[in-house]
Phi, psi and omega in degrees: 000127179267165181302323185289344180276345182229354174252137187287351179213146175281000180258132185239134170276116183291150173287140180226092188288161175091011177139309185300320179288125178225164175299317181298320179294315180298316181296319181291318178296321178296319177300327179277002173103006181264164168269111183267153174245137165272141176268115181269349182292146179071356177266149170291156176304324180294317179293320178296318177300319179296318179296318179297315180297319180295318180296319179295327179282342183264325188226137178273000189271156177293155180208166176242166176228133178252137175226159176270125170287151184302134176277157178293149178238108179259148184303328184279350182296320182297314180292321177299318180293324178295320178295320178296318179300323179296324178290324181284334192305314180298322180293317178296319180298324179295338176266000180076029184238136172265128181292159178278173178269134178292139178198163176257144168205164181252019175059034177063037190302309184299317180294324179290322176298314179302317179298316183289326175296320179289320183283329178048061173293170182300321183219144164237126177248149182241142175228162177079342180184181179265137170288150174302151183301325181291332176292318177301314181295316181301317180291317180295328181293338177261011175091009179270133174277143184245126176246145175235145183268136177229149175242353182223148184301321184291340178292336181296325178294324176298322180295322176299315181295331178285337177090021180288165184270340179195162173241144171267110180272098185268110182283169185298337183285346189295145174280159178079195186294148166291123188267353182286170187283346183239115180257089183281337186082357181267160176300137182243180183296138167293161192299319183295318178292323180293315178301313180299315182291320179295316180294328178294327181273326184225071188295341183265357182263121178302142183239129173259116183275138180214142175130104174078009182274124183232355179208174182292335178290318175300316181298318180300317180301319181287324176294323177294332177287345178122358176298144177278329177203171186226132180259139177233137181228298186306322183296343179266357186297331183267001179296144182297336179282343181286154179265023182295134179297142181306322179297327179288314179301315181299318184294332183304322182252007180239004175233150189251342191238138172246155178222156172259124190215152171260006190298332186268324188228351185087003176231141184300132181207146179268128181218163171295141180293135179221177174302320180301311182294327180289321185278327194236000181300318182292333183274340188289130181274166171278089186209075176257137006265013184305311180292324177307315181288328177298312190271349186306314180298323181290319179293321178296321177298317179298318177297314185293327184260354181076023179269097187301329182292348181251013186241143173280096185272071181305135180194138172280174185294340179265027189299333183289351177278351180298135180223149181281052178271148169306139187298326179294322177293318179297317179299317179294323178297318178297318179296321178295317177298319179296317179296321179294322179291327179288326186229067182297339181292342181270357183271000000 
């Protein structure tokens, strides 16, 4: 069964953890014909349960939930994060902020899995790692489809062995964290090449294409390559229903360059270039979530005060296409563009 046989639209609203994803954004995108995702990462299980209940009371449409699978914890990550914190400390002090303590946690993974098995949304997608095989089975037994995120073609075979229902092929253009299980820090496949390569290796596994997609014409190209559906995120960041910080929304159309950096969380992520990324990208270790906890107070301060240089301005390469349109209108516009690309003879 492919995604298009059970989802009402080939267009997916990507999860955007840390604020931008909201119940209102998901409901509006669903009203516009998309399959929306709630971002479950960084939320308590109680807050995630509340968001799911609110979305169900607001919208009759199917939706997905994304969570982070636990990242590996190596003994040297803590010390690496402490050394990085020491380098950041003078800069944070100049802003009047005390950095957080590095630590490991699994983002309440087990409790969130239990909640999702009970809630049984249409889809649960995983990023940052693989869910245990028994988690995949538990979700599938209640009728939930399971998606896993990949950034490299060979990861798709692991997903097949795990028994997931689809893979999210996240190309190098995507904003935010690299969602695949291996964070090498090296340049990865752009989305079109990744979709082609994944399908060549696993032709029977549905592929959700993600990364740099900002309009229906981009989506059409990826569907023509064989993707079952296409996820869009950055283009929705400026929608009024999104929880994106005002400093972030402003930067989307006032900055030109994005970089992939570990400077904010210890995991590779694409963001708009700032003083922070310029000064500290080379120093930042591969230590997630340890670094995430170190920098969280400084990033929160930047959001609260509107200091863009202190904020993780996640953005895909197509960030300048973001517009402050109601999400339902944007979703309908994307669907119209996709239909026009599919049937140019009708235009």
